[in-house]
N, C-alpha and C positions, 0 to 999 in steps of 0.2 A: 504494499499498500503506500509505503513510504520509498521516498527515492533522495538522497545525500546529492546535494549539487555544488560544485567548485564554485570559486568566484566568480571564473569566466564563465558558466553556466548562467550565473545568476545576471551576471551583466548583458548578457545577450538578450534576456528578459524583463530587464528594469524599462520600466515603462513603457512596454511593447506586449502586454498580456493579452490584450484584445486583439491583436494580430499579429500572432507568431508565424504565418505562413511569409510574411513582408521579411520577417527576420532571417528566416531560412533561406529564403531567394536572394537577398542582398548579401548575407554569407557566404553565398555559391559562387559571386561574383569577383574579381580582382580590378584594380585600378585600370581604368580604361575601357574596361566593358561596361554593358548597360542592359537595358530593357524597355518592353514597353507594357504599357497596361489599357487593356480595351475596359472602358468605363461601364458599357453595358453588360459584360462580364463580372465585373467590378460590383456592381448594383450600388454604386454611391457615387457621386459628385467629383471632379477632377480636382478641387481643394481638398477635400477628403484625403483621397490617394495622397497628393503631395504632402500634406501635413505627417499620414504615417509611413510614408518613404523617408521623410527625414529625421521623423523620430526613431525609426527602426537603424537608420544609418548611423545617426549619433550613439544608438548603445550598440552599435559594432566597432565604435570608432573608425567610422570610415566616412567621406565628403559623399555630397549627390549635387549632381550639376541637373537642372530641366532645360531640355532643348524645347523649342518652338514644334508644336505640333497641332495634329487635326483636334477640333472640339473633341471628339469621342476617343482620343487616346491620350496618354502621360508617357512621355519620352525620355529617358534619362540616363547619365552615365557616373558610375561610381568612380570618386576622385578623392586622391588623398584629403585628409581633414586639415 
């Protein structure tokens, strides 16, 4: 029932308990890599997705840069902090 977590594991979830899938995805990316989020699939607004990405990147010690994109997508690149 209980699982001990290391400090690193705790840091991954600090402030991101509501959306660990963002942390997992960003954790798989290196600096210079990026991705896109389809807002219809996410079922939330553009600003919500951006806020979740920023919070998740901060929890992982990464930076994030948003690119101009169509209204229905969020495109981003992982950067150094």
